C-alpha positions in Angstrom: 31.5 24.7 12.3 32.0 21.4 10.4 29.1 19.8 8.6 29.4 16.8 10.8 29.2 18.9 14.0 26.3 20.8 12.5 24.3 17.6 11.9 25.1 16.3 15.4 23.8 19.5 16.9 20.7 19.3 14.7 19.9 15.7 15.7 20.4 16.6 19.4 18.0 19.5 19.1 15.5 17.2 17.4 15.8 14.7 20.2 15.0 17.3 22.8 12.1 18.6 20.8 10.2 15.3 20.5 11.5 13.6 23.6 13.5 10.9 21.8 16.8 11.5 23.7 18.6 8.4 25.1 18.0 6.0 22.3 19.5 2.9 23.9 17.7 -0.4 23.2 14.2 1.0 24.0 11.6 0.0 21.4 9.6 3.0 20.1 6.0 2.4 18.9 5.4 4.3 15.6 2.7 4.5 12.9 4.9 2.2 10.8 5.5 -0.4 13.6 8.1 -0.8 16.4 11.6 0.7 15.9 14.8 0.3 17.8 18.0 2.4 17.4 20.8 0.4 15.8 24.1 1.8 17.2 26.2 -0.1 14.6 24.6 1.5 11.5 23.4 4.7 13.3 19.8 4.2 11.9 16.4 3.4 13.3 15.5 -0.3 12.5 12.0 -1.8 12.3 11.8 -4.7 14.8 9.3 -6.6 12.6 10.8 -6.4 9.1 14.3 -4.9 9.4 13.5 -1.7 7.5 15.9 1.2 8.4 15.2 4.9 8.5 17.4 7.9 9.1 16.9 10.1 12.1 15.2 12.9 10.3 12.6 10.7 8.6 12.0 8.9 11.9 11.4 12.2 13.8 9.0 13.4 11.1 6.5 10.7 12.1 6.2 12.3 15.6 5.5 15.8 14.3 2.0 14.5 13.5 1.1 13.9 17.2 1.7 10.2 17.6 2.8 8.9 20.9 6.1 7.1 20.8 6.9 6.5 24.5 6.6 2.8 25.1 8.4 -0.5 24.8 5.3 -2.1 23.5 4.6 -5.6 22.2 5.5 -4.7 18.6 2.0 -4.5 17.1 1.9 -2.4 13.9 -0.5 0.6 13.7 -3.4 0.8 11.2 -1.2 2.5 8.6 1.0 -0.6 7.8 -1.3 -3.3 6.4 -0.1 -6.8 5.7 -1.8 -8.3 2.6 -2.7 -12.0 2.5 -2.1 -13.4 0.0 0.7 -11.0 -0.9 -1.0 -9.7 -4.1 -3.7 -9.7 -6.7 -1.7 -11.3 -9.5 -2.5 -9.7 -12.9 -5.4 -9.1 -15.2 -3.8 -9.8 -18.6 -5.7 -11.7 -21.3 -9.2 -10.3 -21.5 -10.4 -10.9 -25.0 -14.2 -10.3 -25.0 -15.8 -6.9 -25.2 -18.0 -5.5 -22.5 -16.9 -8.2 -20.0 -15.7 -7.9 -16.4 -12.3 -9.5 -15.9 -10.7 -10.0 -12.4 -7.1 -10.1 -11.5 -5.8 -13.5 -10.4 -2.6 -15.5 -10.2 -3.4 -17.0 -13.7 -4.3 -13.6 -15.3 -7.6 -12.1 -16.3 -10.5 -14.3 -15.3 -14.3 -14.0 -15.4 -14.6 -16.3 -12.4 -15.9 -14.2 -9.5 -13.9 -12.5 -8.1 -10.4 -13.5 -9.0 -7.8 -13.1 -6.1 -9.4 -11.9 -2.8 -6.6 -10.2 -1.0 -7.2 -9.9 2.8 -5.9 -6.9 4.7 -4.6 -7.9 8.1 -2.6 -6.2 10.9 -4.8 -3.2 10.9 -5.9 -1.5 14.1 -8.2 0.9 12.3 -9.7 1.6 8.9 -7.7 2.9 5.9 -8.8 4.2 2.6 -7.7 2.7 -0.7 -7.9 4.1 -4.2 -7.8 2.4 -7.6 -6.3 4.4 -10.6 -5.1 3.6 -14.1 -1.5 4.2 -15.0 0.8 3.7 -18.0 -2.2 3.1 -20.3 -1.7 2.1 -24.0 -4.4 1.8 -26.6 -8.0 1.5 -25.5 -8.8 2.1 -21.8 -11.1 -0.2 -19.8 -14.7 1.1 -19.6 -14.2 1.2 -15.8 -12.4 -0.3 -12.8 -14.3 -2.9 -10.8 -13.8 -4.0 -7.2 -15.4 -6.2 -4.7 -15.2 -6.0 -0.9 -16.8 -8.4 1.6 -20.0 -6.4 1.9 -21.4 -7.3 -1.5 -20.9 -8.0 -5.2 -19.0 -6.3 -8.0 -19.0 -2.5 -7.9 -17.8 0.2 -10.3 -15.0 2.2 -8.7 -15.8 5.8 -8.2 -14.6 6.9 -4.7 -12.0 5.8 -2.2 -12.7 2.4 -0.6 -12.8 2.0 3.2 -10.9 -1.1 4.3 -10.9 -2.4 7.9 -9.0 -5.3 9.5 -9.6 -8.7 7.8 -11.5 -7.1 4.9 -11.0 -8.7 1.5 -10.6 -6.8 -1.8 -10.8 -8.1 -5.4 -9.8 -5.8 -8.3 -10.8 -6.0 -12.0 -12.0 -4.0 -15.0 -14.6 -3.9 -17.7 -13.5 -4.1 -21.4 -14.8 -1.5 -23.8 -18.2 -1.9 -25.4 -16.5 -2.0 -28.8 -13.1 -3.7 -28.6 -11.5 -2.2 -31.7 -7.9 -2.2 -30.4 -5.7 -3.7 -27.7 -5.4 -2.0 -24.3 -2.9 -2.4 -21.5 -1.5 -0.6 -18.5 -1.7 -1.0 -14.7 -4.3 -0.6 -12.0 -2.5 1.2 -9.1 -3.8 0.2 -5.6 -2.9 3.0 -3.2 -3.3 3.3 0.6 -4.3 7.0 0.7 -3.9 7.1 4.5 -0.2 7.4 3.9 0.0 7.7 0.1 1.6 4.3 -0.1 1.3 2.2 -3.3 0.3 -1.3 -2.3 0.3 -2.9 -5.8 0.6 -2.2 -9.5 -1.8 -4.7 -11.2 -1.0 -5.1 -14.9 -3.9 -5.6 -17.2 -4.1 -6.3 -21.0 -7.0 -7.0 -23.3 -7.9 -7.3 -26.9 -4.6 -8.9 -28.0 -5.3 -11.1 -31.0 -8.9 -9.9 -31.3 -10.1 -7.6 -34.1 
């Protein structure tokens, strides 16, 4: 049996297993938004943003128990947030020890609370983690964040984010700033292990 025929048989079996037979122009509601089968390129295409996905990846979403039978209005599920504004900027330029700096469009700022990024298009809560990556030199004393329910907090456990919640991200420079430090603060939606942003930070450059 040829590889092409084998794959065709496999896809047909998958269709029967998850009830996706007869693609046509029907819109399928998924955890990643509404999709329609594109006959021209033979891929699933996101109606909202044009993202394409092969058949196997598309079927995988439905093995988790999500209902896909509807030509809905195209609203995205809670696992596909839209960030407004689109990012936190960066946190480069901190030059004073034991100081909280926030990420903003103009770099590290002590102005509370830098860029407030609002999560929209959520139909339910997600969890977000903040981790350091690609570090060089000194590390920050801690990662700071602020949500709409209070002031600056030291990050320790995943943050619960609901629709229209705002999030600001920053760090605290070391108590003794003896060397430069740089890297990124990785913002991850742990609901789907999706990286939302890599916020670059840098401090101590030019300072003894």
